[in-house]
C-alpha positions in Angstrom: 15.5 11.8 11.2 12.1 12.9 9.9 10.4 10.8 12.6 12.8 12.3 15.2 12.1 15.9 14.3 8.6 15.8 12.8 9.7 18.5 10.5 12.3 17.8 7.7 13.5 21.4 7.8 14.7 21.1 11.4 17.1 18.3 10.4 19.5 20.9 8.9 19.5 23.0 12.1 20.6 20.1 14.3 24.1 19.9 15.8 26.3 17.0 15.5 25.5 15.6 18.9 21.8 15.9 18.2 22.2 14.1 14.9 24.2 11.3 16.4 21.5 10.8 19.1 19.1 9.6 16.4 19.1 5.9 16.1 20.8 4.7 12.9 22.7 7.9 12.3 26.4 7.4 12.5 29.4 9.7 12.2 29.4 9.7 8.4 25.7 10.4 8.1 25.9 13.2 10.6 28.8 14.9 8.8 27.0 14.5 5.5 24.0 16.5 6.9 26.2 19.1 8.5 28.2 19.7 5.3 25.3 19.7 2.9 25.2 22.9 0.9 23.7 21.9 -2.5 20.6 24.0 -2.2 20.8 25.0 -5.8 20.1 21.4 -6.8 17.2 21.3 -4.4 15.7 24.4 -5.9 16.3 23.0 -9.4 14.4 19.8 -8.5 11.5 21.8 -7.1 11.3 24.1 -10.1 11.2 21.1 -12.5 8.6 19.5 -10.4 6.3 22.5 -10.7 7.0 22.8 -14.5 6.1 19.1 -14.8 2.7 19.7 -13.2 3.5 17.3 -10.3 3.9 17.7 -6.6 6.1 16.1 -3.9 4.6 14.3 -0.9 6.9 13.5 2.0 6.6 11.2 4.9 5.9 14.2 7.1 2.9 15.4 5.1 -0.7 14.6 6.1 -1.4 13.4 2.5 1.0 10.5 3.0 -1.1 7.2 3.1 -1.2 5.7 6.6 -1.0 2.1 5.3 2.2 2.9 3.4 3.8 4.3 6.5 3.5 0.9 8.2 5.7 -1.1 5.8 9.3 -1.9 6.6 10.8 0.6 4.1 8.3 3.3 3.1 9.5 5.8 0.5 10.7 9.0 2.2 8.9 11.0 -0.5 7.2 10.5 -3.9 6.2 12.6 -6.8 2.5 12.7 -7.6 0.1 13.9 -10.4 -3.5 13.9 -9.5 -5.5 13.6 -6.3 -3.4 12.9 -3.2 -6.5 12.1 -1.1 -7.2 9.0 -3.2 -4.0 7.4 -1.8 -5.7 6.9 1.5 -8.9 5.4 0.1 -9.4 1.6 0.9 -8.3 -0.4 -2.1 -6.8 -3.6 -3.6 -3.7 -4.1 -5.7 -4.6 -5.9 -8.9 -1.5 -7.3 -10.6 -0.6 -9.8 -13.3 1.5 -10.7 -16.3 2.1 -8.5 -19.4 1.6 -11.6 -21.6 -2.1 -12.1 -21.0 -4.4 -14.9 -22.1 -8.1 -14.5 -23.1 -9.0 -16.0 -19.7 -6.7 -13.6 -17.8 -8.1 -10.5 -19.6 -11.6 -11.6 -19.0 -11.0 -12.2 -15.3 -9.1 -9.0 -14.9 -12.1 -7.0 -16.2 -14.6 -9.0 -14.2 -12.8 -8.8 -10.8 -11.6 -5.2 -11.2 -15.0 -4.0 -12.3 -16.6 -5.7 -9.3 -14.1 -4.3 -6.9 -14.5 -0.8 -8.4 -18.3 -1.1 -8.0 -17.7 -1.8 -4.3 -16.0 1.6 -4.0 -12.5 0.0 -3.6 -9.6 1.9 -5.2 -7.5 -0.2 -7.7 -3.8 0.1 -7.2 -1.5 -1.2 -9.9 1.7 -0.5 -11.9 0.5 0.9 -15.3 2.4 -1.9 -17.1 1.1 -3.5 -20.2 -1.2 -6.4 -19.8 -3.2 -7.0 -16.5 -2.1 -3.7 -15.0 -3.4 -1.7 -17.9 -6.7 -3.6 -18.0 -7.2 -3.1 -14.2 -6.7 0.7 -14.5 -8.8 1.0 -17.6 -11.6 -1.1 -16.2 -11.7 0.9 -13.0 -12.2 4.1 -15.1 -14.9 2.4 -17.1 -16.8 1.7 -13.9 -16.3 5.3 -12.7 -14.0 3.9 -10.0 -10.8 5.1 -8.3 -7.4 4.0 -9.4 -3.7 4.8 -8.6 -0.7 3.9 -10.9 2.7 3.5 -9.4 5.6 4.0 -11.8 9.1 2.4 -12.0 10.5 5.6 -13.6 10.4 9.3 -13.2 7.0 10.9 -13.4 8.3 12.9 -16.4 9.5 9.7 -18.1 6.3 7.6 -18.3 6.7 3.9 -19.2 5.4 2.3 -21.2 4.8 5.2 -23.6 1.7 3.7 -25.1 0.0 4.2 -21.7 0.4 8.0 -21.6 -3.2 8.5 -22.5 -4.3 6.0 -19.8 -2.2 7.9 -17.2 -3.8 11.2 -18.2 -7.2 9.6 -17.9 -6.4 8.4 -14.4 -5.4 11.8 -13.3 -8.5 13.5 -15.0 -10.8 11.0 -13.3 -9.7 12.0 -9.8 -7.1 9.2 -9.5 -3.3 9.6 -9.2 0.0 8.6 -10.8 2.9 8.4 -8.3 6.6 7.4 -8.2 9.4 7.6 -5.7 12.0 7.9 -8.5 13.3 11.5 -9.2 12.5 13.4 -12.4 14.3 12.0 -15.4 14.8 8.5 -14.0 14.7 5.9 -16.8 12.5 2.8 -16.5 15.4 0.4 -15.6 14.5 -3.2 -14.9 15.6 -3.0 -11.3 13.2 -0.2 -10.5 10.0 -2.3 -10.9 10.5 -4.9 -8.2 11.3 -2.0 -5.8 8.2 0.0 -6.7 6.0 -3.1 -6.2 6.3 -2.7 -2.4 4.4 0.6 -2.8 1.7 -1.0 -4.9 1.0 -3.6 -2.1 1.9 -1.2 0.7 -1.0 1.2 -0.1 -3.4 -1.7 -0.4 -5.5 -3.8 1.9 -4.8 -6.9 -0.2 -3.1 -8.1 -3.4 -5.1 -9.9 -6.1 -2.9 -11.8 -8.6 -5.0 -12.3 -11.7 -2.5 -14.2 -13.9 1.2 -14.9 -13.5 3.9 -17.3 -14.4 6.0 -18.9 -11.7 8.4 -15.9 -12.0 7.8 -12.2 -12.5 6.8 -9.0 -11.0 3.4 -10.2 -9.8 5.0 -13.0 -7.8 7.3 -10.5 -6.3 4.4 -8.3 -5.4 2.6 -11.2 -3.8 5.7 -12.1 -1.7 6.1 -8.5 -0.6 2.4 -8.3 0.3 2.8 -11.4 2.5 5.9 -9.7 4.2 3.8 -6.6 4.7 1.0 -8.7 6.3 -1.4 -8.0 3.5 -4.1 -10.4 2.4 -3.1 -12.1 -0.9 -5.6 -13.6 -3.4 -5.1 -15.6 -6.6 -7.3 -16.8 -9.3 -7.1 -20.6 -10.2 -6.0 -21.5 -13.7 -6.1 -24.6 -15.8 -3.3 -27.0 -15.0 -1.7 -26.8 -18.5 -1.9 -23.0 -18.6 1.7 -21.6 -18.5 0.5 -18.1 -17.8 -1.3 -19.3 -14.6 1.4 -21.4 -13.0 2.3 -18.7 -10.5 -1.3 -18.3 -9.3 -1.7 -22.0 -8.9 1.6 -22.2 -7.0 0.6 -19.4 -4.6 -2.7 -21.3 -3.9 -1.0 -24.7 -3.6 1.5 -23.5 -0.9 -1.2 -21.6 1.0 0.3 -18.2 0.3 -2.8 -16.9 -1.4 -6.5 -17.5 -1.0 -8.3 -19.1 -4.0 -10.9 -16.7 -5.2 -13.9 -17.4 -7.5 -16.0 -14.4 -6.7 -15.4 -10.9 -5.4 -17.1 -11.9 -2.2 -14.2 -14.2 -1.5 -12.0 -11.1 -1.4 -14.4 -8.8 0.5 -14.9 -11.2 3.4 -11.2 -11.0 4.2 -11.0 -7.2 4.1 -12.1 -4.7 6.7 -15.0 -3.6 4.6 -18.7 -4.6 4.6 -21.5 -4.9 2.2 -23.8 -2.1 3.6 -23.6 0.8 1.3 -24.1 4.4 2.4 -25.6 7.0 0.1 -22.2 7.6 -1.6 -21.7 3.9 -2.3 -19.0 3.5 0.3 -18.7 0.1 1.8 -16.6 0.9 4.8 -18.4 -0.8 7.7 -18.7 0.9 11.0 -18.2 -1.4 14.0 -19.6 -0.9 17.4 -17.1 -1.1 20.1 -17.6 -3.5 23.0 -17.4 -2.1 26.5 -14.2 -3.9 27.5 -14.3 -2.3 31.0 -17.1 -4.7 32.0 -14.9 -7.7 31.2 -12.4 -9.4 33.5 -9.0 -8.6 32.0 -5.4 -8.6 33.2 -3.3 -5.4 33.3 -1.7 -6.1 29.9 -5.0 -6.6 28.2 -6.4 -3.5 29.9 -3.5 -1.4 28.6 -4.0 -2.7 25.1 -7.6 -1.8 25.2 -6.9 1.7 26.5 -4.6 2.3 23.6 -6.9 0.8 21.0 -9.8 2.9 22.4 -8.1 6.0 20.9 -7.6 4.4 17.4 -6.7 1.2 15.6 -3.0 0.3 15.6 -0.7 -1.9 13.5 0.9 -4.7 15.6 4.4 -3.3 15.5 3.3 0.2 16.5 1.1 -1.3 19.3 4.0 -3.4 20.5 6.1 -0.2 21.0 3.2 1.6 22.8 2.4 -1.3 25.1 6.0 -2.3 25.8 5.6 -6.0 24.9 7.4 -8.3 22.5 5.3 -8.8 19.3 5.1 -12.5 20.0 3.7 -12.0 23.5 1.4 -9.2 22.3 -0.1 -11.4 19.6 -1.0 -14.1 22.2 -2.8 -11.5 24.3 -4.5 -10.1 21.2 -5.6 -13.5 20.2 -7.2 -14.0 23.6 -9.0 -10.6 23.2 -10.2 -11.7 19.7 -11.6 -14.9 21.2 -13.4 -12.9 23.8 -14.9 -10.7 21.0 -13.3 -7.6 22.3 -10.7 -7.0 19.6 -10.8 -7.6 15.9 -8.0 -7.8 13.4 -7.9 -6.1 10.0 -5.6 -6.6 7.0 -2.0 -5.6 7.6 -2.1 -6.9 11.2 -4.1 -3.8 12.3 -6.1 -4.3 15.5 -9.1 -2.3 16.8 -11.7 -2.6 19.5 -15.0 -4.1 18.4 
């Protein structure tokens, strides 16, 4: 309904017929909207949000990260403490086990530090272990980092990371959650929040993980979201690294030994500007001078305005995704179009 109206407030001024005309809104949902009158509860939530020192960002707000909008089930809104602009900064999700080994801790510091030095934001979940190391290392390198909670923003978990969360906010980073104020850190919340960690990122780096756990869930979600997935290799007999080795073995993740193995797969370059940014500007090829069919021309016309994720591009062009990908592949081979992480296409 937000996408239909572009303004959440308008939803409550629509009639039943208008509500029913929105795809996915049935009789029961329309009646729920029409009969809603619990504005005292809404005001109470807003009041407590202000008292907590946090803000609410909705799907309709300009601060909402573009990459997160592209996933299958983006959160309609989330609570945030800190700098909302940082959510749109190019970054990598760094995840791993709570039960770390000396090797895992060493690699988490090494890779996170290198990524932060390349001006990439570090996204993670503020959990004990690898997550905490990733956030802390980013701060130590004067980098940017965002923590995604599996609880209410006023119910920080784990408690021992309260000072780390404060340091993240003070450093210009952010702490966010889609869970309402007062929500407890129930076990079922964390796999759900992982889609946000990967959804804001260009890629997911699994530092250390067993064959089961939240990191493996994040990696699988990342693959579903068309994100790049990376994993560190571990000794064969290391139980804490079986998940990483499994991802590499089945081709679900790229084996990484240096930070360059990650950077070469992301839409970033090595040429730094005066602020240390590594976002690489690409020159667009003049596709009008090429011999293209009508479908290819239409794709290029749309991409000339801005880059598009494949599903969004499919809607605009009016082609099935499978057919569209074939044409895009041809354009890539002709060096007219390039693909970025998340199945995002742009003109060269």
